C-alpha positions in Angstrom: 1.8 -15.0 -49.2 -1.1 -17.1 -47.9 -1.8 -17.2 -44.1 -1.1 -20.9 -44.0 2.4 -20.2 -45.5 3.0 -17.5 -43.0 2.1 -19.5 -40.0 3.4 -22.9 -41.1 5.7 -23.3 -38.2 2.9 -23.2 -35.8 1.4 -26.0 -37.2 4.3 -28.1 -35.7 4.8 -29.1 -32.1 8.1 -27.9 -30.3 10.2 -30.9 -31.1 9.0 -30.9 -34.9 9.6 -27.1 -35.1 13.2 -27.4 -33.8 14.1 -30.2 -36.5 12.4 -28.1 -39.2 14.4 -25.0 -38.3 17.8 -26.5 -37.9 19.4 -26.0 -41.0 23.4 -26.1 -40.0 25.3 -29.4 -40.1 24.1 -32.9 -39.7 20.6 -33.8 -37.9 19.1 -37.2 -37.0 15.5 -37.3 -36.0 14.6 -40.1 -33.8 10.6 -40.8 -33.4 8.1 -43.4 -33.2 5.7 -44.4 -35.7 3.0 -41.8 -36.4 4.8 -39.0 -34.6 5.3 -36.9 -37.6 8.6 -37.9 -39.0 7.5 -37.4 -42.7 5.6 -34.2 -41.7 8.9 -32.7 -40.4 10.9 -33.7 -43.8 8.1 -32.0 -45.7 8.0 -28.9 -43.6 11.7 -28.7 -43.7 11.7 -28.6 -47.3 9.1 -25.9 -47.2 11.1 -24.0 -44.6 14.3 -24.0 -46.8 12.4 -22.7 -50.0 10.4 -20.0 -48.1 13.4 -18.8 -46.4 15.5 -18.9 -49.6 18.3 -21.2 -48.2 18.0 -23.2 -51.5 16.4 -23.4 -54.8 14.2 -26.5 -55.5 17.1 -28.0 -57.7 19.6 -27.8 -54.7 17.6 -30.0 -52.5 18.1 -33.7 -52.5 15.2 -35.5 -50.7 15.4 -39.3 -50.5 12.1 -41.4 -49.6 11.6 -45.0 -49.5 8.5 -45.1 -51.9 7.4 -43.2 -54.9 4.0 -42.6 -53.3 5.6 -40.7 -50.4 7.6 -38.8 -52.8 4.7 -37.8 -54.6 2.6 -36.8 -51.8 5.5 -34.8 -50.3 5.9 -33.0 -53.6 2.2 -32.2 -53.8 1.9 -30.9 -50.3 4.9 -28.6 -50.6 3.6 -27.2 -54.1 0.2 -26.4 -52.7 1.6 -24.6 -49.7 3.9 -22.4 -52.1 1.5 -22.3 -54.8 4.0 -23.0 -57.3 5.5 -26.2 -58.9 8.8 -27.6 -57.8 9.3 -30.2 -60.3 13.2 -29.4 -60.5 13.6 -30.7 -57.0 15.4 -34.0 -56.6 12.8 -35.9 -54.5 12.4 -39.5 -55.0 13.5 -43.0 -53.8 17.2 -44.0 -54.1 16.4 -45.9 -57.3 14.5 -43.3 -59.0 17.1 -40.6 -58.3 19.9 -42.8 -59.2 18.1 -43.5 -62.6 18.0 -39.9 -63.2 21.6 -39.5 -62.6 22.5 -42.5 -64.6 20.6 -41.4 -67.7 22.7 -38.2 -67.7 26.0 -40.2 -67.7 25.1 -43.5 -68.9 28.1 -43.7 -71.3 30.6 -43.6 -68.5 29.5 -47.2 -67.7 29.0 -48.4 -71.1 25.3 -47.9 -71.4 23.1 -45.7 -73.8 20.9 -43.2 -72.2 17.6 -45.0 -73.3 18.6 -48.1 -71.3 15.8 -50.5 -70.0 15.4 -51.2 -66.3 14.4 -55.0 -66.2 12.0 -56.4 -63.3 12.6 -59.5 -61.3 10.8 -61.8 -63.8 13.1 -60.7 -66.7 16.0 -61.0 -64.5 15.3 -64.6 -63.7 14.6 -65.3 -67.5 18.0 -63.9 -68.4 19.8 -65.8 -65.6 17.9 -69.2 -66.5 19.2 -68.6 -70.1 22.8 -68.3 -68.9 22.4 -71.2 -66.8 21.2 -73.2 -69.8 24.2 -72.0 -71.9 26.7 -72.8 -69.2 25.2 -76.2 -68.5 24.3 -75.4 -64.9 21.4 -77.5 -63.7 18.6 -75.0 -62.8 16.8 -77.7 -60.7 19.8 -78.0 -58.3 20.6 -74.3 -58.4 17.6 -72.2 -59.5 17.7 -68.7 -61.2 15.8 -67.5 -57.9 19.0 -68.7 -56.1 21.4 -66.9 -58.3 19.4 -63.6 -58.5 19.1 -63.4 -54.6 22.8 -63.8 -54.2 23.6 -61.4 -57.0 21.2 -58.9 -55.5 23.0 -59.3 -52.1 26.3 -58.6 -53.8 24.9 -55.3 -55.0 23.3 -54.4 -51.9 26.6 -54.4 -50.2 28.3 -52.3 -53.2 30.1 -55.3 -54.6 30.8 -55.4 -58.4 30.9 -58.5 -60.4 34.7 -58.0 -61.0 35.2 -57.6 -57.3 33.0 -60.3 -56.0 34.7 -63.3 -54.3 33.4 -66.8 -53.4 31.9 -66.9 -50.0 33.9 -69.3 -48.0 30.7 -70.9 -46.5 29.0 -71.5 -49.9 32.4 -72.3 -51.9 30.4 -72.0 -55.1 32.3 -70.7 -58.3 29.1 -70.8 -60.3 27.8 -67.8 -58.3 30.7 -65.5 -59.3 30.6 -66.9 -63.0 26.8 -66.3 -63.5 27.2 -62.7 -61.8 29.8 -62.0 -64.4 27.9 -63.3 -67.3 24.7 -61.7 -66.1 26.4 -58.3 -66.1 28.0 -58.8 -69.5 24.6 -59.9 -70.9 22.8 -57.0 -69.3 25.4 -54.3 -70.8 24.9 -56.0 -74.3 21.3 -55.6 -74.0 21.6 -52.1 -72.7 19.5 -53.1 -69.5 20.2 -52.6 -65.9 18.3 -54.1 -62.9 17.3 -52.1 -59.7 20.6 -52.9 -58.0 22.6 -51.6 -60.8 21.0 -48.2 -60.8 22.6 -47.4 -57.4 25.9 -49.3 -58.1 26.5 -47.8 -61.4 26.1 -44.2 -59.7 28.8 -45.0 -57.2 31.1 -46.2 -60.0 30.5 -43.1 -61.8 31.0 -41.0 -58.8 34.3 -42.7 -57.8 35.9 -42.9 -61.0 34.7 -39.4 -62.4 35.7 -36.8 -59.9 34.3 -33.9 -62.0 30.7 -35.5 -62.1 30.9 -36.2 -58.2 32.0 -32.5 -57.8 29.0 -31.3 -60.1 26.4 -33.1 -57.7 28.1 -32.4 -54.3 28.3 -28.5 -55.2 24.6 -28.7 -56.6 23.0 -30.1 -53.4 22.9 -27.8 -50.6 20.8 -29.9 -48.5 20.3 -33.8 -48.4 17.3 -35.1 -46.5 16.5 -38.9 -46.0 13.4 -40.4 -44.8 13.6 -43.8 -42.8 17.5 -43.5 -42.6 17.6 -46.4 -40.3 16.5 -48.7 -42.9 19.0 -47.9 -45.7 21.6 -50.7 -46.9 25.3 -50.5 -47.3 25.2 -49.4 -51.0 22.6 -46.6 -50.1 24.9 -45.5 -47.4 28.0 -45.5 -49.7 25.8 -43.3 -52.2 24.9 -40.8 -49.5 28.4 -40.5 -48.3 29.8 -39.9 -51.6 27.3 -37.0 -52.2 
């Protein structure tokens, strides 16, 4: 074991060390910008692995950017001096995509589904609007895409969506439902679907949910204060 690895706790201040060494039950770290929250998360992963409290694949660590996830993985790997590729470290969307590819058939998709970007999303909605004779000058594809994304961020599926009493716009629900049907037909998902479909799989397939609940011994979340409703539901289920 390297000297750095032996003395890694000494590289932390008292508050950081307390957070890293706390491994029982829930823990919320509140701190200002630049005070080392991501450092705490990185060293907590290191602490769990060094003390053999979990194997790499038993730790689920959620970050808000792929860059942050990559940097954390490189840092922990370099300190341990071995790769931790099996660790579930990434954004909500990348981790959800990984789960979804393993269980895609449960939501009517093939495992080689394509994740479309916002530009393709708008093209598809425009095509549906034209087919349904909805004037895209009055209600743009961007208008529909924004509302659909809002539904998905609140964990609301197309079949459960209801007309907002303030908007009273039946076209929104219609486009949402037709959009989802078309995505399935094309074996595609958008970013909002990644988390939403995971929730659907977890709720409707207890064996799958139990598999991941039993796999993850520790769940760590960076920037927890910024998560939305559907991300919170995803975490609660796990």
